[in-house]
N, C-alpha and C positions, 0 to 999 in steps of 0.2 A: 258396222261398228267399230272403227279403229283400234285396235289394242296392241300396244310397245311391247317389244320382246325385249328381254335381259339377255346381255351377256354371258355374265358369271355362269350360268345353268350351262351355257356351251362350252366353255371354257374350262371349267372343272381343273384339276391339278394336271399341269401341263407335263409333269414329271410321270403320271401315271397314263396319260394320254399316250405317250410315246411306247408304251411298254404293251400297249394292247394292239389286237389285231381281230380280225373277224373270223376266226377260225371256228371249225364247226364244234359245236358244243356238246357236251356228254349228256344222255338220256335222264339221270335222274337228275339233273340241274335243270333240264327243259322243262320236265313235270314239276317241280318246284316254283319255276315261274309261272306255269299256268294256273296253277293253284294260287299262288300270289293273287295273280291277275282276277282269280275268279271273287277275292274279296273286296277289290276294289269297285269303285265307284267311279265310272269315266265318262260322264254326259259328252265330253268334247271328242272321243272317241282317240284319244292319244295313243292307245295301246293295240290300234287297228293293224298294225305290223307284226304282232307278235301271233303268228299262224308259222305254220311249216316246221320242218325238223331242223332248221338251222337257227338256233336262239341266236346265236352269236352276231346275227344281221338284224335284229329285232330293235325297235327303237329304244334308246337309252341303255342298251346293254353292250358291254365290251369284254372280250375275252384275253386271255393270256395268249401272246405268239407261241409259246414254248410249250405249254402244257394243254392248252385248250379249255381249262376251267374257267367260269364265269368270275370276273374279279372286279367288275367294275357295274355298279347298278344305278343310274343316274335318270331318276324321274321328278328332278326339280322344275318347277313349273316357271316356263321363260317368259309368261306375260308378267309386265310390270303392273301391281295393282296403283292406280291411279287417285292418290288421296285427295286431291283437289277436288275430282269431281265425286268422289264420297262425300266430301265436307259440303260441297255447294251444289252438286245434283240432286237427280232422283235416288236417294239411297237404296230403297227398295229394289227398283229397276237395276241399279247398276251391282248392288250386291247378287242378284239373280245372274245378270250377264258375266260378272267374273267369277262368280262360283261355280259356273258350268266349266271353266278353263282348270278348274282344279281338280285333283284326283282325291277321292274321299272314300270312307267306308271302313273296312278292317285288315290289319296286318295280319296276314297268314304266318303260322309257325315254320309252314314249309320253307321258308328263308333259312332256318337253321341247317339246310341241306346244301347251302352255298358255302361250304367252309373254306373255300379258297379266297373269298371275298375279300376284296381291299378297300373298296369304295362305295358308301353307300349315300346316296342324297335324295331324300322326300321333301325339301326344302319347299315353303311357299306355295304348299297345298293346303287343304282345309280337312282334318279327319276329325272336326266336331267336338271335340273337347274327350276325345279317348284317351288311356293312358298310353306312356311308353311302353311297348313290351317287353317284358323283361327277360325272353329268349335272346334279344340281340345282344346279351351278355355272353350269348354261346360264341359269336362270331370272331374267334380268336384271331383272327389274321385281318382284321379291320384295322387299317388305319386312317383312314376319313369317314367322319360320320356328321352327316348335316341335317338335323331334323327341326331346323329354325323356321319361325314363322310357316308353323304347318298345322296350328291347332290342336297342338297334345296339352293336354292339362293334368292335373294331380301330382302326386308324388313321381320324383326322378327315381328309377330302379335303381338301386345301389349295384345291381349286377352288371352295370356299364363297368363298373371297376376291374371288370375282369378282363376287359379288353386294351392288355398291357401293352402293345403294338401300336397302340392308337395315338398319332400325331397330331391330329386336329378334330376337335369336336366343338360342333355349332348346334345349341339347345336355346339359342334365346328367341326369342319373341318381339321385335323393335317396334316401338310406335310407329305407328303408319302402316303398318302392314295389315292386310286382308283379316287375319284371325284376330289381331288385337282390337282392330275395328268393329266387330261385329261382335265380339263376346268378351267379356270380362275374367275369364277363366284363363288362368294360367299355370305352369308348371311350380312346384316348390318340391323343397328337401328339407327336413329336420337335421339333416347332418351332411356335410360335404367329405368326410373322411373316406369315404369309397374312392374318391379324385385320387387318393395319395397312390392308389396303386397304378395309375395311369404314368407309368416313369418315365416312357417318351415323349408326353405329352408337349407340345409347343404352341398351339394355338387352341385356345379357350374363349368361347362365348358363351356366356350366362345372362345375357342383357334382358330383362323382362321377368327371371326368375324370381320366386319368392323365397329370401333366406331369412327370413324373420326368425326362424327357429333354429336356424343354424349357427348356434354360436360359436363353433368352431371354423367357422368358413376362412380366415385368415390363417389360422395354423395349418388348416388342409394345403391351402393352395402354395404355402409355403415351402411346401415339400416338394413342389414340383421344379426340381433344378434347370431344367431344359425350358421352362416356359419363356418364349418370348413374345407372345400376343396374349392380352388379356382383356377381353370387354364383361362387364359384369350389369352396370345398370340396375342393381337389385331393388326388389322391395323389401319393406320391413327392416332395413340397418342405417341406422341413425349415427352411429360413430364407430371409431377404429378399435377393436380390441388391442392391447398391449401385446407386441411381441417383442422377445430380448433381441433377436438378431434376425434379420432378413436374409433368404436365401435366393432372392429374386436378382441373381446375376447375370441371367442372360437374357432379362425381360428389356426388349425395346419400343413396346407398343402398349400402353395403358390407356383404357377408353373406363371412365367410371360417370361419363355425362347422365343427367338426367335421372340420379338417384335421389335418395333422401339423408346423405350424410348433412348431419348439424353438428358441427366442430369447428375445430383447427385444421389446418393439412397436418397430417402425422410426419414427425421429423424423419422417419426411415424411408419415405418419398423422397425426400431431397438425397438419399445416399446411393439412388438408383446408377451406377456409373453406366450401364449401359443406354438408358433410357432416350429415345430417338423422338417418341409421341407420344405426349402425356394431355389428355382431356379430362378435365373437371368440372367441367360447365353444368348450370343447371342443378345446383345443389343449394346446400345453406350454407358454405364454409365460410368462416368468419375469422377476424384477429388480421395477423399481419398477411402479406398478400406471400412472402419468401422470408426465409431466416436472413440472416446477416452474413452467411457463408453458402454460395452455389458451387463449390470446389468440385464436385461432384457430377454436374451435368454439364461436361462439357462437350457432348454428343445431342445434346438437346436442340431439334431443330422445328419442332410442332408445341406450342404452350397455350392452351385454351382453358382460361379461368373464368368464363363469363358467366353473368347470372348469378353471383352469389352475393354473400353479405361484406365483402371485403370491405374497411372502412378507413383505412390509415393511410398515409402517402406512401409513394413507391419507393423501395429502399434502392441504394446503389447496386448492391450485388447483381440485380436483375440484369441492369446494362453491363454487365461482362458476359452474357451469353452471345459469344460472338458468332455461334454457328446458328443461330434463330432465323427461322425463316417467316415463321408463322407465329404471332402473338395474339392473343384477343383476351383484352381485360374490361371488355365493354360490360354494362349494366352491371355497376357493383357502386360503392357510395365511395370509391377511393378521391381522397381528399387532395389539397395544395398543388402546387405548381407541377408542370411534367419536368421531370428533370434535364437539365443541359446534357448529363451523360448517355442519352436517348442516340445522340450521333454517331455512339461506338457501334450501336448494331448494324453495322453496315451491309450483313447480309439479308436483312429483314426486306421481304416483299409484302407482307400483308400486317398493317397494325392497324387493330381496332381497340379505340380509347372511349368509345361513346356511352351516353348515360350513365356519367358519373358526377362528380363534384369537382372537378379540376377546376383550376381560376390560375388568374395573372395570364400573362402573355403567352403566344404559342411559340417556344424556343426557337432561334434562329439554327440551332443545330439540327432540324428536321431536315434541313436543305441536305447533308451529309448522307443522307438513306437514299442514295443516287438507284439502286434498284426497286424501290417501292414501287408496286403497282394498284396497291389499296391503302387508302388512308380514311380512317373515321374518326372524326373529333367532337362528333355530334353531339348536342344536347349537355352540355357542361357550362362551365362559367367561364370559358377564355375572352379575355376584352381585349380592346388596342387594334391595332389595325395586323394584318395578316404579313409575316414576313416575307420580304422579296425572295429568300431562299427556296420558298415554299413552291412557287410559282417557275421554278426551276427544275421540278422532278419530273424530266421527260418521259420517265416509262408509265406514270399515273394514269390507270384506266378507271379509277373510282375515287373521287374525293368528296367528302361530305363533312363539311361545317355548319351544318346548319344548326339552328336553337342556342346559337350561343351570342352574347353581348359584343360581339366583333363590330367593330365600324371602320369608316371609309368608302372611299369610291373605287370601283372596279372599273379599268377600261380594256380596250381593245387588247392593249399591251400586255396585261397580266395574263392572258392566256395564250401567249404566242408559240410557246413551247409544248404546251400541253394537245399534244397531236395525237393520243392514244385515248384520250378520255372518252368514256362511255358513260358514266356516273357522275352528275355534279350536283351536290348539296350546298346551297349557300345561305348566311346568316339574316337575322331580321333586322337589324339595323344597317345592313349594307346596300348600298343603293349600284345599281348598274348604269352605267352611264357609258354606251358604246355608240359607236357612229351608225346612221342608218343604213350606211354602205357594209357594214362590217361582214364578212365570211369567217366564223370560226374554223379555227383548224382542225377540229374535231367532228365527229358524227356521234350525238349523243343519244342514250337508249332511256335513259333516265334523269330525269332533270325537276329537281326539288328546290323551288326560290319563293317558299310559302313567306308571306309578311314581310317580303323586300319591297324598297321601291323601285319600281320598274316601268310603271305607266308615266303619265297619264295615256301614250300612244300603246297600241299593241305592238310588240317586240318584232320589229321586221326581219330580225335575224333567224326566227323560227323557221323560216320559210326553205332555209338552206339544210336544215335536218330533216333526212329522209328515214331513220329506222327509231324515231321515237316511240318508247312504249309505254312511258309512264309519264307525264307532266302536271307538276304541282305549281301553278302561280297564284295560288288563292291569298287574299288579302295584300294584292300587288300594288293597289292604287291606280288599275287599269281602268279607264273610262272613254273607251273606244268601242267601235263595233270589231265585232271578228271579222277579218277579211275574207273574200273568197279563196284565196289560195291555201288558206289553213286546211280547207278538204283535204287536199293532197298529203299534209301533214299526218291528220289525226284517224285516218283510214286505218292505220294500224297500230291506233295506241291502245292500250288495255285499261289502264286507269289516268282519266282528265280531271283534274280538279282548277275549276276558275270560279271557285265560291269565293263570297264576301269582296268582290268588287265593284264597281258600278258599269259593267259593261252593256251595251245597249244594243239596240237592234234584234233580229232575231237568233237563237241560240243555236251553238252548231249541229251539225247534222251527221257528219263523221259516219258515213256509209262504209261498209266493209267489214271485214273480219280479222279481228288481229289472229286469230289462232288459238286466243288462251278465252275462250268464250265464258268460262266460267270464272273468269277473274276481273273481267271489263267492270269498270263502275265508273259511273258520268258524275261529277260533283258540278253543279251549274247553279246551285240556289244561292239566295243574298244578291242580288244582281239588278240588272234594272231592265232585262231582256222582256220584249213584248211582241203584241202580235198575236195570231192564230200558231199552233202547232200542225203543220200540215199532215203529220204521220209519227205515229209512235214507235219509237225503236223497240225492239223486242229481243235484238241478239247481242244485248248487254245484260250484267248481272243485276246492275242496280242504277236507276236513274232519279237523281234527284234535281227537282227543279221549282222547289218550294220558294215562295218569299222572293218572287218577280213579279212581272206584270203583264203575264200570258192572259190572252182575251179568247174569246169564242168559245165553240164547244170542244170536250176533251176527243183528242182524235182517235179513229181505228187504228188497232193495232197493225203492224204490215203482216198481212197472211202471208205474204212471199218469205218470211223470214220464220224460223224455228220459233215454236210459241214455249217451251219448254225451259228456257233460258231466264229469263228477268223474275228475279225475285222481289225487288224493292222498288215500287212506285209509289213515290212522293212528288204530288203535284201540288200540295197544300198553298194556302196564304197567295193566292193569285185573284184572275176575274175569269176565271172560267163559269161559262152558263150553259144553260140548256141542261139536259137529262144526264144521266149517267149510260153510256153506252153497254149495250148487251155483249157486245164484242170483246168488254174487258175479262167475260167469264171465260174465254178462250186461253188465259194467261195461267195455263194448267197448274204452274208451280211456284205462283204467287206468295209471298210470305207476309209483305209488307203491303198495303194498300191505305195510303193517306191522301184523301182528297179535300181535306176538312179546310175551312176558311176560305171558301168560294162563293160563287151565286148560283149553286147547282140547284133543280128543282125538277119536280116529278116524284117518280116513286124508286125505291131502291130495286133493281133487276132482281127476281126471283132466283136467277141463274147463279147469283153471287154464291149460293149455297155448293156450287161445283167446285169451288175452290178449296180443296180440300186440306191443302196445305196453308192457308191462310191463317196467321198468327196475331195481326194486328190489324184492325180495321178502323180506320179512323174517318167517318164522314160529318163530324161536327160542325156547326156552324156555317149552315147552308140553309135552303129554302125547300127541303126534301119534304114530301108528307105522303098521307096513306097512313095505312097500317103497316107496323115493322113485320117483313114478310117472315113467314116462319120456317123459310127455307135456311136463315140463318142458324137454325138449330143444327143443321148438319156440319156444321164448321168444329169438326172435334177437336183440334187442336188450338183453337182459337184462344189466345190468353188475354187480349185486350180489345175491348169494344167500345168505341166512341161513336154515340148517336145523338149527343146534346147540342141542344140550340138548333133545332130544326122546326117543324109544324107536324109531328107525327101526332097521331088520334089512336084510340081504341085501348086495348090493354095491352100488356106486356106478354107477347105470347109464350103459351105454356111449351112452347116446342125449346125453348131456352135453357130449359132446365138440364137439355142434353152436353152442354159446354161446361164439362166437369172440371176443367184446368182454366177456367176462366179467372183471370186475378183482377182485373181492372174493369169495373161496369159504370159507363156513364150515359144515363138516359136524361139527364135533365133538362128541364127548360124546354119542354115539348107540351103535348096537349095529351098527354096519356091519363086514364083513367081506371077506375075500378079499386081495389084494396090492393094493398103490396104483397105479391104474392109471397104465400108460406115458402114455397118450393125452394125460393130463393137462398134461404136459409137450411134448407134438407139437403137440396142437390149443390148447391154451387160453395163448396167448402173451402175452395183456395182462394175465395175472394180477398182483395186486401183494400179494395176502395171501391164503395158504394156510394152513385152520386144518382138519386132521383129526385133533386130538386126541382121546384118552379113546375108542376104539372096539376094535376086534379084527381091525385090519389087521395082516398076518403078512408073512413074507419080507424079501426085501433092498429097500432104498429103488433106486426106479427111476434110472437114470442120466438118464433125458430129462428130470427135473425138474430139472437143470442148464442146461435150454434157457431157462427161465423169468427172463430178465436183467431183467424188471421189479419182480422179487419183492422186495418189503421185509419180509414177516413170513411166515415159515415154523414150522408147531407140528404136529410130529408126534409130541407125548409122549402117553407111558400106552397104548402099542399093543403088539403083540408082533414088531415090527422087529428082523431078525439082520443078519448082517455088518457091513460097514465103512462109514463116513461117505463119502460119495462126495468124492474129491477136487477134482471138479469144480465143487462148489458155490461156488468163488472166482468162477466165471460171472455169480452173482448181483451183477449191474452195481450196482443200485442201493444196497445195502449196500455198496457201496463210497465213497457219498458222503458228506464229512461234514459237508458243508452243502447241503441240497438247494435248488437254483436255484429262484428265484421261477417261473420260466415253466416249469418243471418240476409245481410245485404248482399253478399255475393249469390245466396240462392235464390233471391228475389229478383234481382236484375237478370242472372244470368238465364233463369227460368223463362223470366218475359221472351227473351231470345237469343239463339245459339250465339254466345258472343264469339265465336270465331269468326262467324261469319256475318253480323250485323252489328251496326250502331243504331239501336234503334232509340228513338223519342219518344219516351211517356212523356205526358203532360197533364196537369190538373191545375185546376182554377179553384180557389178558395176564397170567399168572403172572409176575411179576418182581418182583426186589427181596423176594421172600418173602411177597408176597401179590397177590392179584388187582387189577390196575388196570385201570380201565374209560377208554378212550379214546372221545371222541365226534369229530363231523364238524372241529372246530375243530382240533383236533390228531392225528387218526387217519393223514394224509397224512406227517405229519414221524415216525412210528414206525418202527424197523428192529429186528426180533428174530428169533432164531431159537432153537427149543426142539426138543430129540431126547430128552429125558430119560423115564426109566421104560419104556425097550426093552430088547433083548439085544444090542444094538450092541456090536462088539468092536474090537481093533485098535487102533491108535494116533491121536491126536486129529491129523488130517491140518494140515501146518504151512501147507497153502494156505487155511484159514480166516484165518488171521490177515493174509490181505489185505482181508478185508471189514472195511475201517478206519471204516466208518460204522455198526458194529452197536452199539444202545445194551444189548441184554441176551443172553445167550447163557447155556444151559442145557442141559447134556449131563450130567446126575447121574443115578444110578441106572441105569447101564449096565455093560458089561463092558470098558469103556476100560482100555486099559494103555499102558506106555510114559511117556515125562516128558512135562511140561507142556510145549509149543513156547516155546523161549527168547526169541522174536521177540513172546510175548502182548502186549507192551509197545505193539505198532504199533496195537492197538484203542483208539484214543485216546479214542472217544466212548461206550467201555462203562461202564454205570452198574450193572450187576449181571451176576456170573458166579458160575455154580453148576456146580461139578465133582464135588461129592461122589459117595458111593458107588460107585465104579469101583474098579479095579486101578493107579491110576496112582502109578510110584513116581521116584526120584530127587529133586533139591532143587525147590526152589519158586522159579522165575527171578527174578532181581533184576529183572528188567524189568517186573516187576507192579506194583513200585512206581512206574512211570510213570502208573499209570493215575489222572489226577488225579480224574475225575470218578464214579470206583466209589465208590459208595454201600452196595452188597451184595455180600458174598464168603462164599462156601461151599466150603472144600475137603476138609470132614471125611469120615473113613471111606475112606482110600484108603492108601498103602503111601509116603508121602513121608517124605524124610530130611533130616537137616542143619537149618541153623539157619533161623528164620524171618525174611524180609528185614525190616528195619524204616526204611526210610527214606523220605520224604516223606510221601505222601498215606496211603500202607499204615498208618504208624503210627497213624491215626485209626481205625481198625477193630480195636480193642482187644478184641473180644468172643472169650475162648479157645475156644469152642464152634465158631468157623470153622475151628479145624484140628484138633478133637478127633478120635479113632480113628485116628490117625497116630502109632504110638511112635517112630519115628525123628524125627521132630519135636522142635526146642528152640529155646529163648528165647523172648522177649516177644511174646504176653500170657502164654504156657504159663509154668505154675509150673517147669517141667523146665529148668534151666540147661545151657546149653551147657558141653563141657569147655573148659578155657582154652586161646585161640590157634586153636580149631576154628572153620570158617567153611564156608561152602559153596563148593563148586566154582564158580568163577568169581566169588566174592565179594571184594572187597578191602576192608581197614580203611578204606582213606579213604572208603570208599563211606556210612558209618555217619553218622547225621545229625550236623552241625555236629563230628564228628571227636571225640566225646566219647569212645567206646568204645576208639578206637586212641589216644588221649593216653594214658588210663591204663594201658593193656595195655603200653607202652613205657615207662610211669612205674616199674611194678614189675618189669619186667623189666631196668631199668638201676641199681635202687636197692641191690641188694647188690655189683655189679661197682664202680660209684661208690663205695662206702663203702671197698671195700678197697684202692682207687687213692689214694682221701685219706688213709687210713692209712699205706700205705707211704711216700708223699710227708713225712708229717708226721713219721715214725721215721728219715726217712734225714736230715732237718734236723736234729733232734737229735744223729745220729750224726757228724755232719762239723762242726758248728758248736757249741765248747766254751762260749760264752759263752751260746748260747741254752740249752744241756743244764743250765748251773748255774742261769740264772735260773726255769728251767721247775721243776727238782726242787725249789729253793729255795722256788717259790712252792705246789708242793704240799705241803712240810713245814710251812710256816705255816700253811697253811688245815686241815691235820691238826692240829696243836695247837689252833686255835680253836676245833674241833670236840670235843676230848676235854675241854677247858675248860667248854664249854657241857653236855656231858653228866654231866660231876661236880657241877656247880651244881644242875640239875635233879632228881640223886639228892640231895644234900642238903635240897633245897628238901621234897620229899616225905618225908624221913625226920623 
């Protein structure tokens, strides 16, 4: 097993190295070193040379040429911890391998006898959480102390403050080191005031130290007048304490990255006149990027403010930093255009502005940065065409303009001066229109051209690129076969992405090894690749071939290649047939196996239970048969199991109760029988989705299911279940949440799969709103549904279900439920689909149903409901009469059957009708007759008691009558 050596442990401090020679050592110091060795655990026998009389010749020991005393003890582990291998490989195995290279055990007090020691380095070992010995504070002549990444934990002894001659102190435990990876224990201190005694200190590294209780941390550090390099990265600090005046006059290097600061950048930082290197990345700083004056930062050459929350435009003073060589502002929310003043930064070599909210055009002034070697403007809103001045940046080695709405065509001439280019990322609206004979002037290692217009032909210029490590031409409109010569290009590729094209023929083989086996991944999904696969490559980390037209049997793994690399194998949505080969069980480290939506038959190989690292197994929608093997119960880390839409028979194996962290279980649409096991509720407490629909389960629903408080989806429809719906279903806590907290979602998604290593596609199909809806990984965590339809359930709908206010779908149709619909059904405010059809429900439809503003699907047909249909608010938009058909006692819109006048549902008042229209007309007609009678009586009473009114009224009637008779007589004469 090859392990990489680190140079730092050998180099040490060059000033000290010149002062040491291998003189003969003193006996008391030799004995002290042998006593120190006894306390250590040295599995790799690194201290094998520690024998004999001359301790100055021992490994890691150096003595003064003048006095002969031991002055340097350097036991730094020079083997580099491979973090990628830790993340992607067999962690337990690698932890064992790397752990053997580390020194461990105890630190003997005999070290105090080395009073002339100037230099002590125990870094990058693993002392398993022991505390830093307090007696180290007695080594008064120490000038260099490095205990970083060595697995120490607990409180930092304040006795270290006695080391007044110390010039360099490293106690940090950086992310990505061995100790930090296998243990969460860290160093801490309640006060940093002990550091104020280190008057000679120039270099201090406290990265990863918990300073949450050290309120004096800044005041203490402010007393170190000669400090030139400070690396903190602390835990538990969110803002800077106030200091009236800073003393960091010698500070040239400041690294506060990967901390938890949640504030604006303190103004005193902008007054550090000697600062050369400033790294504030990966925090939560917000507000203006820099103030309106940067007159003190004249020496600054390195500035990293990436991965923060800055959301303003860039101020002009930022572009007065003429000595700036490196500037990274990526992954913020910076807005506005990129200022023209950018052209003033003529010393700039690296400029990273990706993942922000910049807009407008890329300024022409960018062409003035002639020394630029890396330019990243990706994932912004830059539009228009790319300025011609950019193509004249001949020193560029990395250019990333991807994920911007840039437009235009790129031709051969655009790239003529980019002879040193190694990384090229282009934008989605651009079209690459180059000659078929084009020979690029560069040799690219990283090509990102996703969603560009490259096809329909396969790009011939790729055959000139001999050093490609990453190639992304996904969704690039390529409708061609992959030529044979591509094999020469892709043998060294680590990441290949041709997904979402229309490529035909056979998928690429890419024989050979890229050298980075834990990072290799091939994404060839969503094409039109066809034919059989000859051999299954196993020397890559992930293989995605889903959604193609591949046929034949699933090939055998290549036994000539290592079988401990492949983690993700996705062959779903193809036309594979035959049985699942036993040879897949040899893929020892497989984490995801997805063979769903094929035409596989036969039984599941029992040896699948040997895949101890499997977290997702999806064999859904095939023609697999037989019993579900009990060996699946050996998959202790399985979190998702999909066996739906097959022909499995028998009962659910009792062995599945061992799947303690299972979150998604789908056994629907099979021929399983028996009662629903009670152990599902008792043992599988982490379940979020339980789908047992369309089987032959019988008996009552087990009350133990109520223990599944994390359940979001429960589908037991189309079985032969009897009895009542358990009232304790209101224990489904996740169904009571109206808005799932972002932390809950993160836990749900990240717990299904390690988010660093995988992008796993969870899937869920739910019959809701009258149709089958498919949910994928982007939204499956938000679905909350309960389906119990198509059974023989009886009794009333439990009123306790109305507390599940987060439910989006509820289907209780096709049962024998009776009684009334609960009056408080309106509490289910998130409900989008409700189906209670084909039951024996009676009584009126509750008026609260009209409160469900999200309801888009409703079916109450074929029950015994009576009374007026509520018509208020959102319910009035559901005007399909079939919703209510088969209920002879219902009346009102949208049915043709009118309700008798004045009749309303129990509990329904006329005042509840929309806009009060129906109430208004009811009262109008009811008051018309009495109003006319009252008016007539009043008029006649006036005529009776007022003589003058009576004469006038009857005189008017007589005159009117005479006129009418005259008109009639004239008309008769005219017609005669």
